[in-house]
C-alpha positions in Angstrom: 24.9 -13.9 -23.0 28.6 -13.2 -24.1 30.4 -16.4 -24.8 33.9 -15.1 -25.3 34.8 -12.3 -23.0 38.0 -11.4 -25.3 35.5 -10.4 -28.1 34.2 -7.4 -26.1 36.2 -4.2 -26.3 37.3 -2.6 -23.3 36.5 1.1 -22.4 38.0 3.5 -24.8 38.9 0.8 -27.5 37.1 0.8 -30.8 37.2 -2.8 -31.8 37.8 -6.3 -30.4 40.8 -6.8 -32.7 42.7 -3.8 -31.1 41.5 -5.0 -27.5 43.0 -8.5 -28.1 46.1 -6.9 -29.7 46.7 -4.8 -26.6 46.3 -7.7 -24.2 44.0 -5.7 -22.0 43.5 -8.3 -19.1 42.2 -6.0 -16.6 39.1 -5.2 -18.4 38.5 -8.9 -19.5 39.1 -10.1 -15.9 36.7 -7.3 -14.6 34.0 -8.4 -17.2 34.5 -12.0 -16.1 34.0 -11.1 -12.4 30.7 -9.3 -13.3 29.4 -12.0 -15.3 30.3 -14.4 -12.4 28.4 -12.1 -9.8 25.3 -12.0 -12.1 25.4 -15.8 -12.6 25.5 -16.3 -8.9 22.6 -13.8 -8.4 20.5 -15.6 -10.7 21.4 -19.0 -9.3 20.5 -17.7 -5.7 17.3 -16.1 -7.3 16.2 -19.5 -8.7 16.8 -21.4 -5.7 14.4 -19.2 -3.7 11.2 -20.4 -5.5 10.4 -23.4 -7.6 8.9 -23.9 -10.9 5.2 -22.4 -11.5 2.5 -24.8 -10.9 0.7 -26.3 -13.9 -3.0 -26.1 -14.5 -5.0 -27.8 -11.7 -2.0 -28.2 -9.5 -1.0 -26.4 -6.4 2.4 -24.5 -6.3 5.1 -26.2 -4.0 7.0 -23.5 -2.1 10.6 -23.9 -1.2 11.6 -24.6 2.4 12.4 -20.7 2.9 9.0 -19.8 1.4 7.3 -22.1 3.6 8.8 -20.6 6.6 8.0 -17.0 5.3 4.6 -18.2 4.7 4.1 -19.3 8.3 5.8 -16.5 10.0 4.0 -13.8 8.2 0.6 -14.9 9.2 1.5 -16.9 12.4 2.8 -13.5 14.0 -0.7 -12.2 13.7 -2.7 -14.9 15.5 -2.5 -13.5 19.0 -2.9 -9.8 17.9 -6.1 -10.8 16.0 -7.4 -12.5 19.0 -6.6 -9.4 21.0 -8.4 -7.3 18.3 -11.5 -9.5 18.8 -11.5 -8.9 22.5 -10.9 -5.2 22.0 -14.0 -4.9 19.5 -16.2 -6.8 22.0 -15.0 -4.7 24.9 -16.3 -1.6 23.1 -19.6 -2.9 21.9 -22.5 -1.1 23.5 -25.4 -2.8 21.8 -26.4 -5.9 20.1 -25.5 -4.8 16.5 -22.1 -3.7 17.6 -21.5 -7.0 19.7 -22.6 -9.0 16.4 -20.3 -6.9 14.2 -17.5 -7.5 16.4 -18.0 -11.3 16.8 -18.2 -11.5 12.9 -15.3 -9.4 11.9 -13.2 -10.3 14.9 -13.7 -14.1 14.6 -13.1 -14.1 10.7 -10.0 -12.1 11.3 -8.8 -14.7 13.9 -9.7 -17.5 11.8 -8.0 -16.3 8.9 -4.5 -16.0 10.4 -4.9 -19.3 12.4 -6.2 -21.3 9.3 -3.5 -20.1 7.1 -0.7 -20.6 9.6 -1.8 -24.2 10.3 -2.1 -25.0 6.5 1.4 -23.8 5.9 2.9 -25.5 8.8 1.2 -28.7 7.6 2.5 -28.2 4.1 6.0 -27.4 5.3 6.1 -30.7 7.5 5.2 -33.0 4.5 3.0 -35.0 6.8 -0.7 -35.5 7.4 -1.5 -34.8 3.7 -5.2 -35.5 4.2 -5.4 -32.9 7.0 -3.1 -30.6 5.0 -5.6 -30.8 2.0 -8.6 -30.1 4.4 -6.8 -27.0 5.8 -5.8 -25.8 2.3 -9.4 -25.7 1.2 -10.2 -24.0 4.7 -7.5 -21.4 4.0 -9.1 -20.4 0.8 -12.5 -20.7 2.3 -11.5 -18.4 5.1 -10.7 -15.7 2.6 -14.4 -15.6 1.3 -15.7 -15.5 4.9 -13.2 -12.7 5.8 -14.2 -10.5 2.8 -17.9 -10.9 3.8 -17.1 -10.2 7.4 -15.3 -7.2 6.6 -18.2 -5.5 5.0 -20.9 -6.8 7.6 -20.1 -4.2 10.2 -20.6 -1.3 7.8 -23.7 -2.8 6.2 -25.1 -3.5 9.6 -24.3 -0.4 11.5 -24.3 2.3 8.9 -27.5 3.9 7.5 -27.9 2.6 3.9 -31.7 2.4 3.9 -32.8 -1.0 2.5 -29.5 -1.6 0.6 -27.8 -2.8 3.7 -30.0 -5.7 4.3 -30.0 -6.8 0.7 -26.3 -6.5 0.2 -25.6 -8.3 3.5 -27.5 -11.3 2.3 -25.9 -11.1 -1.3 -22.3 -10.9 -0.1 -22.7 -13.9 2.3 -24.5 -16.0 -0.4 -21.4 -15.3 -2.7 -19.1 -16.3 0.1 -20.9 -19.5 0.5 -20.8 -20.1 -3.3 -17.0 -19.4 -3.2 -16.6 -22.0 -0.4 -18.6 -24.6 -2.3 -16.4 -23.9 -5.3 -13.4 -24.5 -3.1 -14.8 -27.9 -1.9 -15.8 -29.1 -5.3 -13.2 -27.6 -7.6 -10.2 -26.8 -5.5 -7.2 -25.7 -7.6 -9.1 -26.8 -10.9 -10.3 -23.4 -12.3 -7.7 -20.9 -10.9 -9.1 -18.0 -12.9 -12.5 -18.6 -11.5 -11.2 -18.4 -8.1 -9.7 -15.1 -8.5 -12.6 -13.8 -10.3 -14.8 -14.8 -7.3 -12.4 -13.0 -4.9 -12.6 -9.9 -7.0 -16.2 -9.9 -7.4 -17.0 -10.5 -3.5 -14.3 -8.0 -2.8 -15.2 -5.1 -5.1 -19.0 -5.5 -5.7 -20.5 -4.5 -2.4 -18.2 -1.4 -2.3 -20.5 0.4 -4.6 -23.2 0.2 -1.7 -20.6 1.4 1.1 -19.6 4.2 -1.2 -23.2 5.3 -1.0 -23.6 5.4 2.8 -25.0 8.7 4.0 -22.6 9.0 6.9 -19.1 8.6 5.4 -16.8 8.6 8.6 -14.3 5.7 8.1 -14.6 5.5 4.3 -11.0 6.7 3.8 -9.6 3.8 5.9 -11.9 1.4 4.3 -10.9 2.4 0.8 -7.1 2.1 1.8 -7.8 -1.4 2.9 -9.5 -2.2 -0.2 -6.7 -1.0 -2.5 -4.3 -3.0 -0.4 -5.9 -6.1 -0.8 -6.3 -5.5 -4.5 -2.6 -4.7 -4.9 -1.8 -7.9 -2.9 -3.7 -10.0 -5.3 -1.2 -9.4 -7.9 1.3 -11.4 -5.7 -1.0 -14.0 -4.8 -1.0 -14.9 -8.4 2.7 -14.8 -9.0 3.9 -17.9 -7.2 6.7 -19.4 -9.2 7.3 -16.0 -10.8 8.5 -13.9 -7.9 10.2 -15.4 -4.9 8.1 -15.2 -1.6 5.1 -14.1 -3.6 2.7 -15.7 -1.2 4.4 -14.3 1.6 4.3 -10.8 0.3 0.6 -11.4 -0.3 0.3 -12.2 3.4 2.0 -8.8 4.3 -0.7 -7.0 2.0 -3.4 -9.1 4.0 -2.3 -7.9 7.4 -1.9 -4.4 6.3 -5.2 -4.2 4.8 -6.9 -6.0 7.7 -5.2 -3.3 9.9 -6.7 -0.4 8.0 -10.2 -2.2 8.3 -9.8 -3.1 11.9 -8.9 0.7 12.8 -11.9 1.9 10.8 -14.3 -0.4 12.4 -13.0 0.1 16.0 -12.8 4.0 15.7 -16.0 4.7 13.7 -18.2 1.8 14.3 -17.8 0.9 18.0 -18.3 2.7 21.3 -20.6 5.1 23.2 -19.6 8.2 21.1 -20.3 6.5 17.9 -23.5 5.2 19.4 -24.7 8.7 20.1 -23.8 10.2 16.6 -25.0 7.3 14.4 -28.5 6.0 14.0 -28.3 2.4 14.6 -30.1 0.2 12.0 -33.0 -2.0 13.6 -33.5 -4.5 10.8 -32.6 -8.2 11.2 -29.6 -9.8 9.8 
């Protein structure tokens, strides 16, 4: 950073000595003003977030970040419940009903658990309950990933792979939940790795499904989640990083909800698509 403004030549002046000799106050004042605005911006930027959390510690958001975290998921609690009812309304057989329940309840639980946790965290009270919901908030992500794949693995024709991958993805989700309970915030790299494995691994099977309607929206949702993970890991680096991650979550969930309700539910789909008759 420049310590002495007078050492900087003004526009059209070749050396600091000439600038000082000419007494070019206009350019020095202008530069001082620009430096003041930059310092003010940096100060405001720093106040919007706290320092990055250390190993084994949770990031502590600023007050405005707390509010952003609550709003960005709290606004989607009622729409997600309405989405659950919508999917149930269009279900025409047992497999569609089960798919609607699994995905719709997981979506509603994700937004509700997240909002409650961030509200408790902002209040600074009921710390034990806050810690329970913090673990629940992370566990809900594992459940939601598995629930997002379940309708496709249950209703699309994938021969024997559908049954096997369904069991695998829910076993991985239970492993993730167990990790959260036993090692919460201890090995953050492992947490992220589990999210990526559970989120990306089964996509290979889904890409191999015989009838590919809905694959485009499913892929868009996956790309949205994957991009959001970058912000999920940027608390203390980018202001409102967690709230931005929340935005990627509801956008990705919207893609998947649209695909499920359009291509997997209803009488038309029932006529066009063979219903898998194996058990869960």
